[in-house]
C-alpha positions in Angstrom: 116.5 -157.7 41.0 120.3 -157.8 40.2 121.8 -155.3 37.8 125.4 -155.2 36.4 126.1 -151.4 36.5 129.3 -152.0 34.4 127.1 -152.4 31.3 125.7 -148.9 31.7 127.4 -146.0 29.9 127.6 -142.7 31.8 125.7 -139.7 30.4 127.7 -136.5 30.6 125.9 -133.7 32.4 127.3 -130.2 32.1 126.1 -129.6 35.6 125.3 -131.6 38.8 121.8 -132.8 39.7 119.8 -133.2 42.9 117.2 -135.6 41.5 114.2 -136.8 43.4 112.0 -139.7 42.1 108.4 -139.3 43.2 106.9 -142.7 42.4 103.4 -144.1 42.2 103.0 -147.3 44.3 99.2 -147.5 44.2 97.0 -150.5 43.7 96.7 -149.9 40.0 100.3 -151.1 39.5 100.8 -154.9 39.7 104.0 -156.6 40.9 105.4 -157.2 37.4 104.8 -153.6 36.4 106.3 -152.3 39.6 109.5 -154.3 38.8 109.6 -152.3 35.6 109.4 -149.1 37.6 112.3 -150.2 39.8 114.3 -151.1 36.7 113.7 -147.6 35.3 115.0 -146.0 38.4 118.0 -148.3 38.9 119.1 -148.1 35.3 118.7 -144.3 35.3 121.0 -144.1 38.4 123.3 -146.5 36.6 123.8 -144.0 33.8 124.7 -141.1 36.2 127.8 -140.1 38.0 126.9 -140.7 41.6 129.4 -139.3 44.1 129.7 -136.8 46.9 130.7 -134.1 44.3 128.5 -135.6 41.5 124.8 -136.3 41.2 122.7 -136.9 44.3 119.4 -138.9 44.5 116.3 -138.9 46.7 113.0 -140.7 46.4 109.4 -140.6 47.7 106.7 -143.2 47.2 103.0 -142.5 47.3 99.8 -144.4 47.5 97.3 -143.7 50.4 100.1 -141.7 51.9 103.5 -140.5 50.9 106.7 -141.8 52.4 110.3 -140.8 52.0 112.4 -143.7 50.8 115.6 -141.7 50.6 116.7 -138.1 51.3 119.6 -136.5 49.6 121.7 -137.0 52.7 120.6 -140.6 53.5 123.7 -142.0 51.8 126.8 -139.8 52.0 130.6 -139.9 51.7 132.3 -143.0 50.4 129.0 -144.9 50.5 127.5 -142.6 47.9 128.2 -144.6 44.7 126.2 -145.9 41.8 126.5 -149.5 42.9 125.2 -148.7 46.4 122.2 -146.7 45.2 121.3 -149.3 42.5 121.3 -152.0 45.2 119.2 -149.8 47.5 116.6 -148.9 44.8 116.2 -152.5 43.8 114.4 -152.8 47.2 112.1 -149.9 46.6 108.8 -150.6 48.5 105.3 -150.9 47.1 102.7 -149.5 49.5 99.5 -149.8 47.5 96.3 -147.7 48.0 95.2 -144.6 46.3 97.1 -142.0 44.1 98.0 -139.2 46.4 100.4 -137.3 44.2 99.6 -134.1 46.3 101.0 -135.6 49.5 104.2 -136.7 47.8 104.7 -133.2 46.3 104.1 -131.6 49.7 106.7 -133.9 51.2 109.1 -133.0 48.5 108.5 -129.3 49.1 108.7 -129.4 52.9 111.2 -132.2 53.6 113.3 -133.5 50.7 114.1 -130.3 48.9 115.5 -128.6 51.9 119.1 -127.8 52.8 118.5 -129.4 56.2 118.0 -132.7 54.5 120.9 -132.6 52.1 119.7 -130.5 49.2 122.5 -128.5 47.8 122.1 -124.8 47.4 125.0 -124.2 45.1 124.1 -122.2 42.0 125.6 -124.9 39.7 123.2 -127.6 41.0 120.1 -128.4 39.0 117.2 -129.6 41.1 114.6 -131.9 39.6 111.5 -133.6 40.9 110.2 -136.3 38.6 106.7 -137.7 39.1 106.0 -141.2 37.7 102.4 -142.3 37.7 99.9 -144.4 35.8 96.8 -142.5 37.0 95.0 -139.4 38.1 95.3 -137.7 41.4 92.7 -139.2 43.8 89.9 -136.8 44.5 86.6 -137.0 46.3 85.0 -136.9 49.8 87.5 -137.1 52.6 90.4 -136.2 50.3 91.2 -132.5 50.8 93.8 -132.6 48.0 95.6 -129.3 47.3 95.7 -128.5 43.6 98.8 -130.0 42.1 99.4 -126.8 40.1 99.7 -124.8 43.3 102.4 -127.1 44.9 104.2 -127.5 41.6 104.4 -123.7 41.2 105.8 -123.3 44.7 108.5 -125.9 43.8 109.2 -124.0 40.6 109.5 -120.8 42.5 112.4 -122.4 44.4 114.2 -123.3 41.1 113.0 -126.9 41.3 112.0 -128.3 37.9 109.0 -130.7 38.0 109.0 -133.4 35.3 106.2 -135.9 34.7 106.3 -139.5 33.4 102.9 -140.9 32.4 102.4 -144.6 31.9 99.3 -145.8 30.0 96.2 -143.8 29.0 94.7 -143.0 32.4 96.8 -140.0 33.3 94.8 -136.8 32.4 96.7 -134.4 30.1 95.8 -131.4 32.3 97.4 -133.1 35.3 100.7 -133.4 33.4 100.5 -129.8 32.3 99.7 -128.7 35.9 102.7 -130.6 37.2 105.1 -129.2 34.7 103.5 -125.7 34.5 102.7 -126.5 30.8 106.3 -127.1 29.8 105.8 -129.8 27.2 109.5 -130.8 27.1 109.2 -131.9 30.7 106.5 -134.5 30.0 107.3 -138.1 28.9 104.7 -140.6 28.1 104.8 -144.4 27.4 102.1 -146.9 26.7 103.3 -149.6 29.1 105.6 -150.0 32.0 107.8 -152.3 29.9 108.6 -149.3 27.7 109.9 -147.2 30.6 113.5 -148.5 29.9 113.2 -147.1 26.4 113.0 -143.5 27.6 115.8 -143.7 30.1 118.3 -142.0 27.8 115.7 -139.4 26.8 114.9 -138.7 30.5 118.6 -138.4 31.5 119.3 -136.1 28.5 116.4 -133.8 29.3 117.6 -133.7 32.9 121.1 -132.8 31.7 120.1 -130.1 29.3 119.0 -126.6 30.2 116.1 -125.0 28.4 115.5 -121.2 28.7 111.8 -121.4 29.4 111.6 -117.6 29.4 112.6 -117.6 25.7 110.8 -120.8 24.6 107.5 -119.9 26.2 106.1 -116.4 26.3 103.2 -117.2 28.6 104.7 -119.2 31.5 104.4 -116.2 33.8 101.5 -113.8 34.4 101.2 -110.8 32.1 102.2 -108.6 35.0 105.3 -110.6 36.0 108.9 -111.0 34.8 110.3 -114.3 33.9 113.8 -115.0 35.2 115.7 -118.0 33.8 118.1 -120.0 36.0 119.9 -123.3 35.8 117.3 -125.9 34.7 114.4 -123.8 35.9 112.9 -120.4 35.9 111.0 -118.1 38.3 108.2 -115.6 37.9 108.3 -112.4 39.9 105.3 -110.0 40.0 106.1 -106.5 38.7 106.2 -103.6 41.1 102.6 -102.7 42.1 101.4 -106.3 41.9 101.4 -109.2 44.4 101.3 -112.9 44.0 103.5 -115.9 43.1 104.4 -114.7 39.6 101.9 -117.0 38.0 99.0 -115.1 39.3 99.5 -111.4 40.1 96.9 -109.0 41.4 97.0 -105.3 41.7 98.3 -103.9 45.1 96.2 -101.1 46.5 99.1 -99.0 47.7 96.8 -96.4 49.1 95.7 -98.9 51.8 98.9 -100.8 52.2 101.5 -98.1 52.2 102.5 -95.3 49.9 104.8 -92.2 49.9 102.2 -89.5 49.3 102.6 -86.4 51.4 100.3 -86.2 54.4 98.7 -83.2 52.7 97.9 -85.1 49.5 95.2 -87.5 48.3 96.3 -91.0 47.2 94.5 -92.6 44.2 95.1 -96.2 43.4 95.7 -97.2 39.7 96.3 -100.5 38.0 99.9 -101.5 39.0 100.6 -98.1 40.6 99.1 -95.1 42.4 98.9 -91.3 42.1 99.4 -88.5 44.6 97.7 -85.2 44.3 98.2 -82.3 46.7 95.1 -81.2 48.6 93.5 -77.8 48.0 95.7 -75.2 49.7 98.9 -77.0 48.9 101.1 -77.3 45.8 103.7 -79.8 44.6 104.1 -83.2 43.0 102.0 -85.1 45.6 105.1 -86.5 47.3 105.9 -83.1 48.7 103.1 -80.6 49.2 104.2 -77.3 50.8 101.5 -74.9 51.9 100.4 -72.3 49.4 100.5 -68.7 50.7 97.2 -67.6 49.2 97.7 -64.1 50.8 100.7 -63.5 48.6 98.7 -64.4 45.4 95.2 -64.6 44.3 92.5 -64.8 47.0 89.0 -63.7 47.5 89.5 -61.4 50.5 87.6 -58.1 50.2 89.7 -55.0 49.4 88.9 -53.8 52.9 90.0 -57.0 54.6 93.2 -58.5 55.9 94.4 -61.9 54.6 96.0 -64.2 57.1 97.6 -67.3 55.8 97.3 -70.6 57.7 98.2 -74.3 57.0 96.4 -75.3 53.9 94.1 -72.3 53.8 93.7 -68.6 54.7 91.4 -66.3 56.6 89.9 -63.0 55.6 89.1 -60.5 58.4 87.5 -57.2 57.8 89.6 -54.2 58.7 88.7 -51.9 61.6 85.7 -49.8 60.7 84.3 -52.5 58.5 82.0 -55.4 59.1 81.3 -58.6 57.1 82.7 -62.1 56.6 86.0 -61.0 55.2 85.2 -61.7 51.6 82.6 -58.9 51.7 83.2 -56.0 54.0 81.0 -52.9 54.4 81.9 -49.7 56.2 80.4 -49.1 59.6 78.6 -45.8 59.7 78.3 -44.1 63.1 75.5 -41.6 63.5 75.9 -38.9 66.0 
């Protein structure tokens, strides 16, 4: 495959991209169709400013397994040009086999999108993982696939936007929604591989525009989480009193996991919070519970008894010449 990059016009991005192609190379894609996949990637790269200070590209292929074709730091310095990457991607390998999207996403999470392997951590870099496939994630005996939604959410929590490109009619809709966390704008669909070239400009434009998902969608995060928008992505953070990844948040039992109730108070867990109530014999707001001096106020000591205050309680002792339990004292009569 030979391409003349001079015929491509550059698409202006208001920010820089760390873009990773995650590409299906399974048996369902024949050689001619796979050439269309490579053409899509090379022409997409040809429309971007590729340089050490511009856009950076990585790629993963998946079939029976997932393999890294290129990390963000595979090509660096003066060699990082559109021409060099176009030539490199023209030789993108086809591995065949099943459709293990899960393994590719895990590799993106643990290897490609890491600072150690060239991902930039600057706040003005938009990070995108785009999954291109013509089929469903392989499931069944001997395939302990982690749910795609779980991995995609973890990537999203690291401000990595996951986009999906579906070719044909065999890609389940729920799979696309799981990959993109139900962000419809991040899903592109074409009928045939030959039509991939027709969505290049649309794909690049989506990659180069930021959507405030927190404003556009009111249900991307859990009801008990806050949505935080960032460059080209968003994150969900569980509210105080809840734990989880922001997409699923469960109540934290502070009474068993740590609280600031006074040692002389009872902790009661509530939804999203907890209450502290001073024990009998103490007063206060539950966080501070000083001892109540019952002897200085109302108590049930007998009038002929002495009240002795102690920590959290008090004692009643019948005075000399009286007997009883302190709350009831009777005079002792001596008969001579």
